[in-house]
C-alpha positions as CSV (number, residue, x, y, z in Angstrom):
1,M,11.7,-4.1,-8.7
2,T,12.1,-5.5,-12.2
3,V,14.8,-8.0,-13.3
4,P,16.6,-5.3,-15.4
5,S,16.9,-3.2,-12.2
6,Y,18.6,-6.1,-10.4
7,R,21.0,-6.4,-13.4
8,R,21.7,-2.7,-13.2
9,F,22.3,-2.9,-9.4
10,L,24.8,-5.8,-10.0
11,A,26.6,-3.9,-12.9
12,E,26.9,-0.7,-10.9
13,C,27.6,-2.0,-7.4
14,I,29.1,-5.5,-7.4
15,I,32.6,-6.8,-8.4
16,H,32.9,-10.5,-9.1
17,D,36.6,-11.4,-8.7
18,P,37.1,-14.7,-6.8
19,A,40.9,-14.3,-6.9
20,R,40.9,-10.9,-5.2
21,Q,37.6,-10.5,-3.3
22,P,37.0,-12.3,0.0
23,G,33.3,-12.0,-0.4
24,L,30.4,-10.0,1.0
25,R,28.3,-11.0,4.0
26,E,24.6,-11.2,3.2
27,D,23.9,-8.1,5.3
28,E,26.6,-6.2,3.3
29,M,25.2,-7.2,0.0
30,Y,21.6,-6.3,1.0
31,G,22.9,-3.1,2.6
32,V,24.6,-2.0,-0.6
33,Y,21.4,-2.8,-2.5
34,L,19.3,-0.7,-0.1
35,S,21.8,2.2,-0.6
36,W,21.6,1.8,-4.3
37,C,17.8,1.9,-4.2
38,F,17.9,5.0,-2.0
39,L,20.3,6.8,-4.4
40,N,18.2,5.8,-7.4
41,Q,14.9,6.5,-5.9
42,E,13.8,2.8,-6.3
43,Q,11.5,0.9,-4.0
44,P,13.6,-1.9,-2.5
45,A,12.3,-5.4,-2.7
46,P,11.9,-7.4,0.5
47,D,14.9,-9.5,1.5
48,A,13.5,-12.8,0.3
49,A,12.7,-11.4,-3.2
50,F,16.2,-9.8,-3.4
51,W,17.9,-13.1,-2.6
52,A,15.7,-15.0,-5.1
53,A,16.7,-12.6,-7.8
54,M,20.4,-12.8,-6.8
55,S,20.1,-16.6,-6.9
56,D,18.5,-16.4,-10.4
57,S,21.4,-14.2,-11.4
58,G,23.9,-16.8,-10.3
59,Y,24.9,-15.2,-7.0
60,K,24.4,-17.7,-4.2
61,K,25.1,-17.5,-0.5
62,S,27.4,-20.1,1.1
63,H,28.0,-20.8,4.8
64,T,31.6,-19.9,5.7
65,A,33.1,-19.5,9.2
66,G,29.7,-19.4,10.8
67,R,28.1,-16.8,8.6
68,Q,26.5,-16.5,5.2
69,V,28.7,-14.9,2.5
70,C,28.6,-14.4,-1.2
71,P,32.1,-15.6,-2.1
72,G,34.3,-13.7,-4.5
73,L,32.2,-10.5,-4.4
74,G,33.1,-7.0,-3.6
75,M,31.3,-3.7,-3.7
76,K,32.0,-0.6,-5.8
77,G,30.5,2.7,-6.8
78,P,28.5,5.4,-5.1
79,A,26.1,3.0,-3.3
80,A,29.1,1.2,-1.8
81,V,30.4,4.6,-0.4
82,D,26.9,5.4,0.9
83,Y,26.5,2.0,2.6
84,I,30.0,2.2,4.2
85,L,29.4,5.7,5.5
86,S,26.0,4.8,6.7
87,S,27.1,1.7,8.5
88,Q,30.3,3.4,10.0
89,P,29.3,6.9,11.2
90,S,32.7,7.3,12.8
91,L,34.1,7.7,9.3
92,V,32.1,10.8,8.5
């Protein structure tokens, strides 16, 4: 996936609002990315390449309460809905 595609993913799917967003766990962030790729018929990058691109874009993981999180981030858009419904089948 090209860098512009990562930028498009971030613009369409990620909210950066440290005052109001508790953060996304790394599995949530990558899960939304996978949903976005599926919906946009993109080939997803491997986990390591995704996180390298996120780091280059200024989104870094931090260790909080025993887990890796991306602080201040939330999810939005159709890929977020797809990810939530896919990860919580009882909601369907």
